C-alpha positions as CSV (number, residue, x, y, z in Angstrom):
1,X,63.9,-54.2,-22.4
2,X,61.1,-52.3,-24.2
3,X,58.6,-55.0,-23.2
4,X,59.7,-54.7,-19.6
5,X,59.3,-50.9,-19.7
6,X,55.8,-51.2,-21.2
7,X,54.8,-53.8,-18.6
8,X,56.0,-51.7,-15.7
9,X,54.1,-48.7,-17.1
10,X,51.0,-50.8,-17.4
11,X,51.2,-52.1,-13.8
12,X,52.0,-48.6,-12.4
13,X,49.1,-46.9,-14.3
14,X,46.6,-49.7,-13.4
15,X,47.5,-49.7,-9.7
16,X,47.4,-45.8,-9.6
17,X,43.9,-45.8,-11.2
18,X,42.7,-48.6,-9.0
19,X,43.9,-46.7,-5.9
20,X,42.2,-43.5,-7.2
21,X,38.9,-45.2,-7.8
22,X,39.1,-47.0,-4.5
23,X,39.7,-43.8,-2.6
24,X,36.6,-42.2,-4.2
25,X,34.5,-45.1,-3.3
26,X,35.7,-45.0,0.3
27,X,35.0,-41.2,0.4
28,X,31.5,-41.8,-0.9
29,X,30.8,-44.4,1.7
30,X,32.1,-42.1,4.4
31,X,29.4,-39.5,3.4
32,X,27.0,-41.6,5.5
33,X,26.2,-41.1,9.1
34,X,28.0,-42.9,11.8
35,X,26.7,-46.2,13.0
36,X,27.7,-48.1,16.2
37,X,28.2,-51.9,16.0
38,X,27.7,-54.1,19.0
39,X,28.5,-57.8,19.5
40,X,31.6,-59.9,19.8
41,X,34.3,-59.6,17.1
42,X,34.4,-63.5,17.0
43,X,30.8,-63.5,15.6
44,X,31.8,-61.0,13.0
45,X,34.8,-63.0,11.9
46,X,32.5,-66.0,11.7
47,X,30.2,-64.2,9.4
48,X,33.1,-63.1,7.2
49,X,34.4,-66.6,6.7
50,X,30.9,-68.3,6.3
51,X,29.2,-65.6,4.2
52,X,32.0,-64.1,2.2
53,X,34.6,-66.8,1.9
54,X,32.3,-69.9,2.3
55,X,29.3,-68.3,0.5
56,X,27.0,-70.1,2.9
57,X,23.8,-68.4,1.9
58,X,24.5,-69.0,-1.8
59,X,24.0,-72.7,-1.3
60,X,20.3,-72.3,-0.5
61,X,20.1,-72.7,-4.3
62,X,22.7,-75.4,-5.0
63,X,23.1,-75.3,-8.8
64,X,23.8,-71.5,-9.3
65,X,25.7,-71.6,-6.0
66,X,28.0,-74.4,-7.3
67,X,28.6,-72.5,-10.6
68,X,29.3,-69.3,-8.8
69,X,31.7,-71.0,-6.4
70,X,33.6,-72.5,-9.3
71,X,33.9,-69.0,-10.9
72,X,34.8,-67.4,-7.6
73,X,37.4,-70.0,-6.5
74,X,38.8,-70.3,-10.0
75,X,39.3,-66.6,-10.5
76,X,40.9,-66.1,-7.1
77,X,43.2,-69.2,-7.2
78,X,44.2,-68.9,-10.9
79,X,45.2,-65.3,-10.3
80,X,47.8,-66.6,-7.8
81,X,49.7,-67.2,-11.0
82,X,49.5,-63.5,-11.6
83,X,52.4,-63.2,-9.2
84,X,54.6,-65.2,-11.5
85,X,53.3,-63.3,-14.6
86,X,54.0,-59.9,-13.0
87,X,57.5,-60.9,-11.9
88,X,58.2,-62.3,-15.4
89,X,57.0,-59.0,-16.9
90,X,59.1,-56.9,-14.6
91,X,62.3,-59.0,-14.7
92,X,62.1,-60.1,-18.3
93,X,62.0,-63.8,-17.4
94,X,59.7,-66.6,-18.4
95,X,58.1,-69.1,-16.0
96,X,60.2,-67.7,-13.1
97,X,58.9,-70.3,-10.6
98,X,59.3,-73.4,-12.8
99,X,63.0,-74.2,-11.8
100,X,62.4,-73.1,-8.2
101,X,59.3,-75.3,-7.5
102,X,60.5,-78.3,-9.5
103,X,57.9,-81.1,-9.7
104,X,55.4,-79.0,-7.7
105,X,55.1,-76.5,-10.6
106,X,53.3,-78.7,-13.1
107,X,51.0,-79.9,-10.3
108,X,50.0,-76.3,-9.6
109,X,49.5,-75.3,-13.2
110,X,47.5,-78.5,-13.9
111,X,45.2,-77.5,-11.0
112,X,44.9,-74.0,-12.3
113,X,44.0,-75.3,-15.8
114,X,41.2,-77.6,-14.4
115,X,39.8,-74.6,-12.6
116,X,40.2,-72.4,-15.7
117,X,38.1,-74.9,-17.7
118,X,35.5,-74.9,-14.8
119,X,35.3,-71.1,-14.9
120,X,35.0,-71.1,-18.7
121,X,32.1,-73.6,-18.6
122,X,30.3,-71.9,-15.6
123,X,30.5,-68.5,-17.3
124,X,29.0,-70.0,-20.5
125,X,26.1,-71.5,-18.5
126,X,25.5,-68.2,-16.8
127,X,25.3,-66.4,-20.2
128,X,22.8,-69.1,-21.3
129,X,20.7,-68.5,-18.2
130,X,20.6,-64.8,-18.8
131,X,19.9,-64.5,-22.5
132,X,18.3,-67.8,-23.5
133,X,16.6,-69.4,-20.5
134,X,15.6,-65.9,-19.2
135,X,15.6,-66.8,-15.5
136,X,12.8,-64.5,-14.0
137,X,14.9,-62.8,-11.4
138,X,17.6,-62.0,-14.0
139,X,15.3,-60.3,-16.5
140,X,13.4,-57.9,-14.4
141,X,13.0,-54.3,-15.6
142,X,15.6,-52.7,-13.2
143,X,18.3,-54.8,-15.0
144,X,17.5,-53.4,-18.4
145,X,20.3,-51.5,-20.1
146,X,23.6,-51.1,-18.3
147,X,23.1,-53.7,-15.5
148,X,22.5,-56.4,-18.0
149,X,25.4,-55.3,-20.2
150,X,27.7,-55.1,-17.2
151,X,26.9,-58.7,-16.2
152,X,27.6,-60.0,-19.8
153,X,30.8,-57.9,-20.1
154,X,32.2,-59.6,-17.0
155,X,31.2,-63.1,-18.1
156,X,32.6,-62.6,-21.6
157,X,35.8,-61.1,-20.0
158,X,36.2,-64.2,-17.8
159,X,35.9,-66.5,-20.8
160,X,38.5,-64.5,-22.7
161,X,40.9,-64.5,-19.8
162,X,40.6,-68.2,-19.1
163,X,40.9,-69.0,-22.9
164,X,44.0,-66.9,-23.1
165,X,45.5,-68.7,-20.2
166,X,45.0,-72.1,-21.8
167,X,46.1,-70.9,-25.3
168,X,49.3,-69.4,-23.7
169,X,50.2,-72.8,-22.1
170,X,49.3,-74.7,-25.3
171,X,51.6,-72.6,-27.5
172,X,54.2,-72.6,-24.8
173,X,54.4,-76.4,-24.9
174,X,55.0,-76.4,-28.7
175,X,57.8,-73.8,-28.2
176,X,59.3,-76.1,-25.6
177,X,59.2,-79.0,-28.1
178,X,61.0,-76.8,-30.6
179,X,63.7,-76.0,-28.0
180,X,63.2,-72.3,-28.4
181,X,65.6,-70.4,-26.1
182,X,64.0,-69.1,-22.9
183,X,61.1,-71.6,-22.8
184,X,61.7,-74.0,-19.9
185,X,60.9,-77.7,-20.3
186,X,57.9,-78.1,-18.0
187,X,55.9,-80.5,-20.2
188,X,52.3,-80.6,-21.3
189,X,49.4,-79.7,-19.0
190,X,46.0,-81.3,-18.4
191,X,43.7,-79.0,-20.4
192,X,46.0,-77.0,-22.6
193,X,47.6,-80.3,-23.7
194,X,44.3,-81.2,-25.4
195,X,44.5,-78.1,-27.6
196,X,48.2,-78.0,-28.0
197,X,48.1,-80.1,-31.3
198,X,46.2,-77.2,-32.9
199,X,49.5,-75.3,-32.9
200,X,51.8,-78.2,-33.9
201,X,52.3,-77.2,-37.5
202,X,53.0,-73.5,-36.8
203,X,56.4,-72.1,-37.3
204,X,58.4,-70.7,-34.4
205,X,57.8,-67.0,-35.0
206,X,54.0,-67.6,-35.3
207,X,54.0,-69.7,-32.1
208,X,55.8,-66.9,-30.2
209,X,53.3,-64.4,-31.5
210,X,50.4,-66.6,-30.3
211,X,52.0,-67.2,-26.9
212,X,53.0,-63.6,-26.3
213,X,49.6,-62.2,-27.5
214,X,47.7,-64.6,-25.2
215,X,50.1,-63.6,-22.4
216,X,49.6,-59.8,-23.0
217,X,45.8,-60.1,-23.4
218,X,45.6,-62.1,-20.1
219,X,47.6,-59.6,-18.1
220,X,46.0,-56.5,-19.6
221,X,42.6,-58.1,-19.1
222,X,43.3,-58.7,-15.4
223,X,44.5,-55.2,-14.8
224,X,41.6,-53.7,-16.8
225,X,39.2,-55.8,-14.7
226,X,40.8,-54.4,-11.6
227,X,39.9,-50.9,-12.7
228,X,36.5,-51.8,-14.2
229,X,35.4,-53.0,-10.7
230,X,34.8,-49.4,-9.6
231,X,32.1,-49.0,-12.3
232,X,30.6,-52.5,-12.0
233,X,28.3,-54.5,-9.7
234,X,31.3,-56.9,-9.4
235,X,32.8,-54.5,-6.8
236,X,31.1,-57.0,-4.4
237,X,34.2,-59.3,-5.1
238,X,36.0,-56.9,-2.7
239,X,33.4,-55.3,-0.6
240,X,31.5,-58.5,0.3
241,X,34.2,-59.1,2.9
242,X,33.8,-56.0,5.0
243,X,30.1,-56.0,4.4
244,X,29.8,-59.6,5.8
245,X,32.0,-58.6,8.8
246,X,29.7,-55.7,9.7
247,X,26.5,-57.7,9.1
248,X,23.7,-57.3,11.6
249,X,24.2,-59.5,14.7
250,X,20.9,-58.5,16.4
251,X,17.7,-60.4,15.5
252,X,16.3,-59.3,12.2
253,X,13.1,-58.0,13.6
254,X,14.8,-55.7,16.1
255,X,14.5,-52.0,15.1
256,X,16.9,-49.2,15.8
257,X,14.6,-47.0,17.9
258,X,14.9,-43.3,18.1
259,X,15.8,-42.1,21.6
260,X,13.8,-38.9,21.5
261,X,10.7,-40.7,20.4
262,X,11.2,-43.3,23.1
263,X,11.4,-40.5,25.7
264,X,8.2,-38.9,24.4
265,X,6.3,-42.2,24.7
266,X,7.7,-42.8,28.2
267,X,6.6,-39.3,29.3
268,X,3.2,-39.9,27.8
269,X,2.8,-43.2,29.7
270,X,4.5,-41.9,32.9
271,X,4.1,-38.1,33.1
272,X,5.8,-38.0,36.5
273,X,9.1,-38.9,34.8
274,X,9.1,-35.8,32.6
275,X,11.8,-33.3,33.4
276,X,10.5,-30.2,35.2
277,X,12.7,-27.9,33.1
278,X,12.7,-28.2,29.4
279,X,16.1,-28.7,28.0
280,X,17.1,-26.8,24.9
281,X,17.6,-29.3,22.1
282,X,19.2,-28.9,18.7
283,X,16.9,-29.2,15.7
284,X,16.0,-32.8,15.2
285,X,15.7,-34.6,11.8
286,X,14.0,-38.0,11.4
287,X,14.7,-40.5,8.8
288,X,16.6,-40.0,5.5
289,X,15.9,-38.1,2.4
290,X,19.2,-38.4,0.6
291,X,22.2,-40.7,0.7
292,X,24.0,-38.5,3.1
293,X,21.2,-39.1,5.7
294,X,21.8,-42.9,5.6
295,X,24.5,-44.6,7.6
296,X,27.8,-45.5,6.1
297,X,26.8,-49.2,6.4
298,X,23.8,-48.5,4.2
299,X,26.1,-47.0,1.6
300,X,28.5,-50.0,1.9
301,X,25.5,-52.2,1.3
302,X,24.7,-50.4,-1.9
303,X,28.2,-50.9,-3.3
304,X,28.3,-54.5,-2.1
305,X,25.1,-55.5,-3.8
306,X,25.6,-58.3,-6.3
307,X,22.3,-57.6,-8.1
308,X,21.5,-61.3,-7.9
309,X,17.8,-60.6,-7.3
310,X,17.4,-63.2,-4.5
311,X,15.9,-60.4,-2.3
312,X,13.3,-59.4,-4.9
313,X,12.6,-63.1,-5.7
314,X,11.4,-63.7,-2.1
315,X,9.7,-60.3,-1.6
316,X,6.0,-60.9,-1.0
317,X,5.1,-57.3,-2.2
318,X,7.0,-57.9,-5.4
319,X,5.4,-61.3,-5.9
320,X,1.9,-59.8,-5.6
321,X,2.6,-57.3,-8.4
322,X,3.6,-54.2,-6.3
323,X,6.3,-51.9,-7.6
324,X,8.7,-52.6,-4.7
325,X,11.9,-54.4,-5.6
326,X,14.5,-54.6,-2.8
327,X,17.2,-55.0,-5.5
328,X,16.1,-51.8,-7.1
329,X,16.3,-50.0,-3.7
330,X,20.0,-51.0,-3.5
331,X,20.7,-50.1,-7.1
332,X,19.0,-46.7,-6.8
333,X,20.9,-46.0,-3.6
334,X,24.2,-46.7,-5.4
335,X,23.2,-44.7,-8.5
336,X,22.4,-41.7,-6.3
337,X,25.6,-42.1,-4.3
338,X,27.6,-42.2,-7.6
339,X,25.8,-39.0,-8.8
340,X,26.7,-37.2,-5.5
341,X,30.3,-38.4,-5.9
342,X,30.5,-37.0,-9.4
343,X,29.3,-33.6,-8.1
344,X,32.0,-33.7,-5.4
345,X,34.6,-34.6,-7.9
346,X,33.7,-31.6,-10.0
347,X,32.9,-29.0,-7.4
348,X,35.2,-30.3,-4.6
349,X,32.1,-30.4,-2.3
350,X,28.5,-31.3,-2.6
351,X,26.1,-28.6,-3.9
352,X,22.4,-29.3,-3.9
353,X,21.4,-30.5,-7.4
354,X,17.7,-30.4,-6.7
355,X,17.5,-34.2,-6.5
356,X,17.2,-36.7,-3.6
357,X,17.1,-40.4,-3.1
358,X,13.6,-40.1,-1.9
359,X,11.1,-39.2,-4.6
360,X,13.6,-38.8,-7.5
361,X,14.9,-42.4,-7.3
362,X,12.7,-44.3,-4.9
363,X,9.0,-43.5,-4.8
364,X,6.4,-43.4,-2.0
365,X,4.6,-46.2,-3.7
366,X,7.6,-48.5,-3.5
367,X,8.2,-47.7,0.2
368,X,4.6,-48.2,1.3
369,X,4.4,-51.6,-0.4
370,X,7.1,-53.0,2.0
371,X,5.6,-55.4,4.7
372,X,8.9,-55.2,6.8
373,X,9.0,-59.1,6.8
374,X,12.9,-59.2,6.4
375,X,12.7,-61.9,3.7
376,X,15.0,-59.8,1.6
377,X,17.6,-59.5,4.3
378,X,17.4,-63.2,5.1
379,X,17.9,-64.1,1.4
380,X,20.8,-61.9,0.6
381,X,24.1,-63.9,0.2
382,X,26.1,-61.1,1.9
383,X,23.5,-59.9,4.4
384,X,22.7,-56.6,2.8
385,X,19.8,-54.8,4.4
386,X,17.4,-53.1,1.9
387,X,14.8,-52.9,4.7
388,X,17.0,-50.6,6.8
389,X,17.0,-48.0,4.0
390,X,13.3,-48.4,3.5
391,X,12.7,-47.8,7.3
392,X,14.7,-44.6,7.1
393,X,13.0,-43.3,4.0
394,X,9.6,-44.0,5.4
395,X,10.5,-42.2,8.6
396,X,11.3,-39.2,6.5
397,X,8.0,-39.4,4.7
398,X,5.9,-39.7,7.8
399,X,7.8,-37.7,10.5
400,X,9.3,-34.9,8.3
401,X,6.9,-34.6,5.3
402,X,3.7,-35.8,7.1
403,X,2.9,-38.1,4.2
404,X,1.1,-41.3,5.1
405,X,-2.0,-43.1,3.9
406,X,-5.2,-42.0,5.7
407,X,-5.4,-45.3,7.5
408,X,-2.0,-44.8,9.0
409,X,-2.8,-41.2,10.1
410,X,-5.8,-42.4,12.0
411,X,-3.6,-44.8,13.9
412,X,-0.9,-42.2,14.5
413,X,-3.6,-39.8,15.9
414,X,-4.9,-42.4,18.2
415,X,-1.5,-43.2,19.5
416,X,-0.8,-39.5,20.1
417,X,-4.1,-38.8,21.8
418,X,-5.1,-42.1,23.3
419,X,-1.7,-43.8,23.8
420,X,-2.9,-46.8,21.8
421,X,-3.8,-47.6,18.1
422,X,-7.5,-47.8,19.0
423,X,-10.0,-45.0,19.2
424,X,-10.7,-45.3,22.9
425,X,-9.4,-43.0,25.6
426,X,-7.3,-44.5,28.4
427,X,-10.3,-44.2,30.8
428,X,-12.6,-46.1,28.4
429,X,-10.0,-48.8,28.1
430,X,-9.7,-49.2,31.8
431,X,-13.5,-49.3,32.2
432,X,-13.6,-52.0,29.5
433,X,-11.0,-54.0,31.3
434,X,-12.9,-53.7,34.6
435,X,-16.1,-54.9,32.9
436,X,-14.2,-58.0,31.7
437,X,-13.0,-58.7,35.2
438,X,-16.5,-58.3,36.6
C-alpha cells in the first residue's frame, strides 16, 4: 500500500509540474504577434505526417537519420509499456496485461526489447560522434556549455532507461523461475534473456531488490524526463508536430511584404492613385527589436529547434567564416524568450530590463552576413525559419534605427528619389531607353 501511495504521489506531482511548465511555454509563445496562415489544411496535415512523424528531411543524411529514427521510434513505442507500468503502480499489480493479452504479450515485449537495444546502441554512437569524432556541426562554439551538456544528459538518460528496462525483465525472469508469488510466468525475452543468467545465483530477496530498483528508476526517469523537457532542446519531441503543421506553404523566396510600404511604392509609381485626403494613421513600427515583436510562429520555431546544426552547416555565410549561424539565431531567440518569461513569472507582467533580442543577443554583424538564400530553411528537419527572424530584425535596423552599410544607403536613397536602385532620374532612364530603340 505504501508503494502505491508513493507511486500515485509521484505521478500526480510529475503531471502537475509538466502542466505548469507547458502552460508557461504556451504563454511565452503567445507573447508573439498574430500571424495568418493560408493554404489547405490537407497540405498542413501532409507536412505533419511527413516531417514530424516520418522525419522526411532527416533522411537527406541517411546514417544519422537512421540512428535518430531508431531512438525516436524506440522511445515512443517502448513507452507504450508505460501504460502497464503506471497501472501496475496504481493498482499494486504486476504485469497487469500479461494474462489479458495471452500469447501476444511476449511478442510485444520482445519487440520492445529489440527496440530498447537499438536505442541503447544508437545513443552510444551519438555520444561517440559528439565527444570523440567531434562532428563539425556538433562542436561549434554556440554549443559550448549547457547545450552540449543538455544533449549528453539526454543520451545518458536514454541509455539508463533502456538498461533498466532490460535488467528489470532479466531479474523478473529469474523470479518467475523461483516461483515467487506475484510474478507471472511469461517466459524469457529476446534481449533480457541474454543477460538473465547474470542473476541466476542471486537469492530471492536480492532479485526482488534488483527488479524493483530497475522498475522504480525506469518510471522515475520517464517522469523526470517529462519535466526536464521544458528546460531542454528536446522539447522538439512535442513541438515538432505543431511546428510542422504550421510550416510555410508558400514558396521559400516569397516575402511577407508590408502593406504600408507597398502603398508608398504604388503612389510613387502612380501618383494619381494617391488619396486626396490624408488618412490619420496610428504610429507604425517596422521590423522586430525584441521577442514580443516577432510572430508567435517565430517563437514556436525557437522552442522547436533541435539544435542539430543542419541549418548552420549549409549556410554560405557561415562556411565563409562570417559570424552568422542560423542555429545560434534560434538559440538566442529562445534564450531571450525564456528570460522574458522569468521576468513575467516574477513580476506578473513584463518590465523593461534594458535588454533586447537585437543587439544584446543577436548582433548587426550576424544579420548583415545573411544572403537570404533560404538554405537554412530548406535544410531544417522541422521547417524552422531562422530567415524570417533575420528579416524582421534587419527591418528594425534599417527602418527604425536607420542603420545600414553605406552601400545600402546609396541604394535606398536612389529608390526613394529615383524610383530605382540606380543613380539616374526617371527622365534619364526614359531617354536611355529611347536611345536604345533608335
